[in-house]
C-alpha positions in Angstrom: 24.8 9.6 -11.7 28.6 9.8 -11.4 30.7 6.9 -10.3 31.7 8.7 -7.3 29.4 7.4 -4.5 26.7 10.1 -3.4 26.1 11.1 0.3 22.4 11.0 1.4 21.9 12.5 4.7 18.5 11.2 6.1 17.1 13.3 9.2 14.2 12.6 11.8 13.3 13.9 15.0 12.7 10.2 16.5 15.4 8.3 18.3 17.1 5.8 15.8 16.9 2.9 18.5 14.9 0.9 19.6 13.2 0.1 16.3 9.6 -0.5 17.5 7.1 1.5 15.5 6.2 1.9 11.8 8.0 5.2 11.4 11.3 4.3 12.6 11.0 1.1 10.9 10.4 2.9 7.5 13.4 5.3 8.3 15.8 2.2 9.0 14.7 0.5 5.9 15.1 3.6 3.6 18.6 3.9 4.8 19.3 0.2 4.3 18.0 0.1 0.9 20.2 3.1 0.1 23.1 1.6 1.3 22.5 -1.6 -0.7 21.9 0.6 -3.9 25.6 2.6 -3.8 24.8 5.7 -1.8 26.9 6.5 1.0 24.2 7.1 3.8 24.4 9.1 6.8 21.3 8.8 9.6 20.3 11.3 12.0 18.0 11.2 14.9 17.4 12.3 18.4 19.1 11.4 21.6 20.2 7.4 20.7 22.9 5.3 22.9 26.0 4.6 21.8 24.7 0.8 21.9 21.6 1.6 20.2 23.5 3.6 17.5 25.9 0.7 17.0 22.8 -1.5 16.3 21.6 0.7 13.8 24.8 1.0 11.7 24.9 -2.9 11.7 21.6 -2.8 10.5 21.6 -0.3 8.0 25.7 -0.2 7.0 25.1 3.8 7.4 26.8 5.9 9.3 24.9 7.3 12.4 24.1 10.6 14.1 22.5 11.6 17.4 21.4 15.3 17.9 22.4 16.8 21.3 20.0 17.3 24.0 18.6 20.8 22.7 16.5 18.9 20.0 15.4 16.2 22.2 14.2 19.1 24.8 12.3 20.7 21.9 9.5 17.7 22.2 7.0 17.7 19.7 4.2 17.8 22.1 5.5 21.1 23.4 5.9 22.3 20.0 2.4 21.4 19.8 1.0 23.0 22.6 2.2 26.2 21.5 0.1 26.0 18.3 -3.0 25.8 20.2 -1.9 28.4 23.0 -0.3 31.0 20.8 -2.3 34.1 19.6 0.0 35.3 17.0 -1.4 35.1 13.4 2.1 34.2 12.2 1.9 30.6 12.1 5.5 30.0 12.7 5.5 31.5 15.8 3.9 28.6 17.5 6.9 26.6 16.1 9.3 28.4 17.6 10.5 25.9 20.1 11.8 23.8 17.0 13.2 27.1 15.4 15.2 27.7 18.3 19.1 28.7 17.8 20.2 25.6 19.3 18.2 23.2 17.3 19.3 25.0 14.1 23.1 24.9 15.4 22.6 21.2 15.9 21.4 20.3 12.5 23.9 22.7 11.0 26.7 21.0 12.6 25.7 17.7 11.2 24.8 19.0 7.5 28.9 20.8 7.7 30.1 17.5 8.9 28.5 15.2 6.3 28.4 17.6 3.1 25.7 15.4 1.7 24.4 15.8 -2.0 20.8 15.1 -0.9 18.9 15.7 2.4 16.0 13.7 3.2 13.7 14.9 6.3 11.3 12.3 7.7 8.0 14.3 8.5 7.5 17.9 8.2 8.7 19.0 11.9 12.5 19.5 11.0 11.9 20.8 7.8 11.8 24.6 8.6 15.5 24.8 9.9 16.7 22.2 7.5 15.4 23.8 4.3 16.8 27.1 5.4 20.4 25.6 5.6 20.2 23.3 2.4 19.0 26.6 0.4 22.0 28.2 2.1 24.4 25.4 1.0 22.5 24.3 -2.4 21.6 20.9 -1.1 18.5 19.5 -2.7 15.8 18.5 0.2 13.3 15.8 -0.1 10.4 15.5 2.5 9.0 12.4 3.5 5.6 12.6 4.5 4.6 9.6 6.8 1.5 11.3 7.5 -0.5 14.6 6.3 -0.3 16.6 9.4 -3.2 19.0 8.8 -5.3 15.9 8.6 -3.7 13.8 11.7 -3.4 16.6 13.9 -6.6 17.8 13.8 -8.4 14.5 13.8 -6.6 13.7 17.0 -7.3 16.7 18.5 -3.8 17.7 19.3 -4.5 21.0 17.3 -7.9 22.5 17.5 -10.2 22.7 14.5 -9.9 26.6 14.7 -6.3 26.3 13.8 -6.7 23.7 10.9 -6.5 26.5 8.1 -3.5 28.0 9.6 -1.9 24.3 10.0 -2.5 23.6 6.1 -0.9 27.0 5.1 1.9 26.0 7.3 2.2 22.4 5.8 2.0 24.0 2.4 4.9 26.3 2.6 7.0 23.8 4.4 6.6 21.2 1.4 6.8 24.2 -1.1 10.1 25.2 0.5 11.6 21.7 -0.5 12.7 20.3 -3.9 10.5 17.0 -3.6 7.7 15.5 -1.4 7.0 11.9 -1.0 3.8 10.5 0.4 2.7 7.2 1.3 -0.5 6.8 -0.7 -2.0 8.5 -3.6 -4.6 9.8 -1.3 -2.3 11.9 0.9 -0.7 13.1 -2.2 -4.3 14.5 -3.2 -4.5 16.1 0.0 -1.2 18.1 -0.3 -2.3 19.0 -4.0 -5.7 20.5 -2.7 -3.8 22.7 0.0 -1.7 24.3 -2.6 1.3 22.2 -2.8 2.9 22.5 -6.2 6.2 20.9 -5.5 6.7 17.6 -7.2 5.3 14.7 -5.1 6.0 11.1 -5.7 4.0 8.2 -3.7 6.1 5.9 -2.0 3.8 3.2 0.1 4.9 1.7 3.4 6.1 -1.6 2.9 8.1 -4.4 4.8 11.1 -7.0 4.3 8.8 -9.7 3.3 11.0 -12.7 3.7 11.6 -11.4 7.3 8.1 -12.4 7.9 8.2 -15.9 6.6 7.9 -17.7 9.7 7.9 -21.6 10.1 5.1 -23.5 11.3 7.5 -25.0 14.2 8.4 -21.6 15.2 5.1 -20.2 15.2 3.7 -23.2 17.5 6.8 -23.1 19.8 6.4 -19.3 20.7 2.4 -19.8 20.9 3.3 -22.6 23.7 5.8 -20.0 25.5 2.8 -17.7 26.1 0.3 -20.6 27.1 -1.7 -20.5 23.6 -2.9 -24.0 22.9 -3.7 -25.2 19.4 -6.9 -24.8 19.3 -7.0 -21.4 20.6 -7.9 -18.5 18.0 -5.9 -15.6 18.7 -7.0 -11.8 17.3 -3.8 -9.7 17.2 -3.4 -6.0 16.8 -0.1 -4.0 17.9 1.1 -0.6 18.0 2.8 1.8 20.2 0.7 3.6 22.9 2.4 6.7 22.8 0.3 7.2 19.4 -3.3 8.4 20.2 -5.2 6.5 17.5 -3.2 3.2 18.9 -4.5 3.8 22.3 -8.4 4.3 21.3 -8.1 0.9 19.2 -6.6 -1.2 22.2 -9.6 0.3 24.2 -12.4 -0.3 21.8 -10.5 -4.1 21.7 -10.6 -4.9 25.4 -13.7 -2.8 26.5 -16.1 -3.8 23.6 -15.1 -5.9 20.5 -13.5 -9.0 22.1 -16.1 -9.1 25.0 -18.6 -9.2 22.5 -16.8 -11.9 20.6 -16.1 -14.2 23.8 -19.6 -14.6 24.3 -19.7 -16.5 21.2 -16.2 -18.2 21.0 -14.6 -19.7 24.2 -11.4 -20.3 22.6 -10.7 -16.9 21.9 -7.7 -14.9 23.0 -6.8 -11.3 22.3 -2.8 -10.5 21.7 -1.4 -7.0 22.0 1.9 -5.9 21.6 3.8 -2.6 21.6 5.7 0.1 23.6 3.7 1.1 26.4 2.0 -2.1 27.0 2.5 -3.9 30.5 3.7 -7.5 30.4 0.4 -9.2 31.5 -0.4 -12.9 30.7 -4.1 -12.9 31.4 -6.3 -16.3 30.8 -8.0 -14.3 27.7 -5.9 -11.0 27.0 -2.1 -11.4 26.5 0.0 -7.8 26.4 3.3 -7.3 25.7 5.7 -4.6 25.5 8.0 -3.6 22.8 9.7 -6.9 21.3 13.3 -6.8 20.0 13.4 -6.1 16.4 14.9 -9.5 15.4 12.4 -11.5 17.6 9.2 -9.4 16.4 8.0 -11.4 13.3 8.0 -14.5 15.3 5.7 -13.1 18.1 3.6 -11.5 15.6 2.8 -15.0 14.1 1.0 -16.1 16.9 -2.0 -14.2 15.5 -4.7 -15.8 13.7 -7.0 -13.1 12.8 -5.4 -9.6 12.6 -8.0 -7.0 14.0 -7.3 -2.9 13.4 -10.4 -1.0 14.5 -8.7 2.5 14.0 -11.0 5.3 14.1 -8.1 8.2 13.3 -5.0 8.5 11.8 -3.1 9.6 8.7 -0.9 7.8 6.0 -1.0 3.8 5.8 -0.9 1.2 8.5 2.4 -0.7 8.4 0.4 -3.2 10.9 -1.7 -4.4 8.1 0.9 -5.1 5.9 3.0 -7.1 8.4 -0.3 -9.3 9.2 -0.7 -10.0 5.3 2.7 -10.8 4.9 2.8 -13.4 7.8 -0.4 -14.8 6.1 -2.8 -13.5 8.8 -6.4 -12.6 7.8 -7.2 -9.3 8.8 -10.5 -7.0 9.3 -10.0 -3.3 9.3 -12.0 0.0 9.6 -12.2 2.1 6.4 -9.8 4.4 8.0 -7.3 1.7 9.2 -7.1 0.4 5.3 -7.0 3.8 3.6 -4.3 4.4 1.3 -3.4 0.5 0.9 -3.9 -1.4 -2.2 -6.3 -3.7 -1.0 -10.0 -4.9 -2.0 -12.6 -5.6 0.6 -13.4 -9.4 1.2 -10.2 -10.1 -1.4 -7.3 -9.0 0.5 -8.9 -8.0 3.7 -12.5 -7.4 5.3 -13.1 -3.7 5.8 -16.0 -2.7 8.4 -17.9 0.3 8.2 -17.2 1.1 12.2 -15.3 0.0 15.0 -18.2 -1.5 16.7 -21.2 -3.4 15.6 -20.0 -3.8 12.2 -16.6 -4.7 13.0 -17.9 -7.8 15.3 -20.2 -8.8 12.9 -17.3 -8.7 9.8 -15.0 -10.5 12.4 -17.8 -13.2 13.3 -18.0 -13.8 9.3 -14.2 -14.5 8.9 -13.9 -16.5 11.9 -16.7 -18.5 10.6 -15.4 -19.0 6.9 -12.4 -21.0 7.0 -12.3 -20.9 3.3 -12.4 -17.1 3.3 -9.5 -17.0 5.6 -7.3 -19.5 3.6 -7.8 -17.4 0.3 -7.1 -14.1 2.2 -4.2 -15.6 3.5 -2.7 -16.5 -0.4 -3.7 -13.2 -1.6 -2.4 -11.2 1.1 0.8 -12.8 0.8 1.1 -12.4 -2.9 0.3 -8.8 -2.7 3.2 -8.0 -0.4 5.5 -10.3 -1.9 4.8 -8.5 -5.3 3.8 -5.1 -4.7 4.8 -3.9 -1.0 8.4 -5.4 -0.2 10.8 -2.8 0.4 12.9 -3.7 -2.6 9.9 -3.0 -4.6 8.7 0.3 -3.2 11.9 1.9 -2.3 13.0 1.9 -6.0 11.3 4.9 -6.7 13.8 6.8 -4.6 16.6 5.8 -7.2 14.7 7.8 -9.8 14.1 10.7 -7.5 17.8 11.1 -6.4 18.9 10.8 -9.9 16.7 13.6 -11.2 17.6 16.1 -8.1 21.4 14.9 -8.8 21.2 15.8 -12.2 19.7 19.3 -11.7 23.1 20.3 -9.5 
């Protein structure tokens, strides 16, 4: 690579701030990592306040850009509605809201302004117009697949099963229109291969800033007292944005089934739910907190004693589990929740076969076995520190970019 700083443009359809869900956390960490490793990073997202852009710039040392209203108005739900309703056999037509001239114009203006050496597109939803512009100017394009959309959208019922094959072809063609694809797990990589993606694929797992999640015992206890949690209380914790259907379903089963069943056995049990969309409710047994500021989030999450992840659908990998492990919180998850993570059942986490009876039984087992909890605390922290810290997992981007820049 030449001594001149190379410009990387990372583009996402999310607002860049607040940093309150797994997808945008990964984007922010990518920008921060690349800035620290010698790249001139530009980060573009949908409409974000000036104050939010300022905070993101301070966090990442990247130049930040916000799309105009035309992109915001082409919301993903409207786009996906068109997938189900369109009668056209040409699958690109249902995505026409994203492919509208104003959206393409917005994206083209940012690319012309930045003049990047490489463009990285987060998710596939912007990749159609970006790929056309990138080819026009001879700019290598990388797609970061946080999820495999033909799996996620059908499982969640957003796209009807009848349209699954069309969605597979569409995702395949978008991936094959780029120079490189990254996935968060080997399982996701193989799913893309099965539908005919021949573009080079590299697995870059989700991770976290391990040091940020090392909370002192004093800070943890002080935060617990703030929310009325006694030293003898045992807190089950789950977090995630409620504009994501799998999290909504997991919240419901925790409140309506798992926690009531466990409360029959344990009087000092509490349930802590955190994330955008939650009301701020301080019940005697159930504490719900809305979005927590980024800097304060780890200490709030540290209030938990046991992580509970009864996810029944979803794709990609669950950043929340990595966060629990980094904090030393023993965790129980469904198989879908643990999918794609380098974890072993009964060693790093406990894996339940379902989100009901077996989940409750496995949680009881974990609550009763203090030695198992301690072993899992140590192994979970070691796993994250050695294999899932951002400074470890994101280094593969340096290899990808070196290959792409050498080909120019």
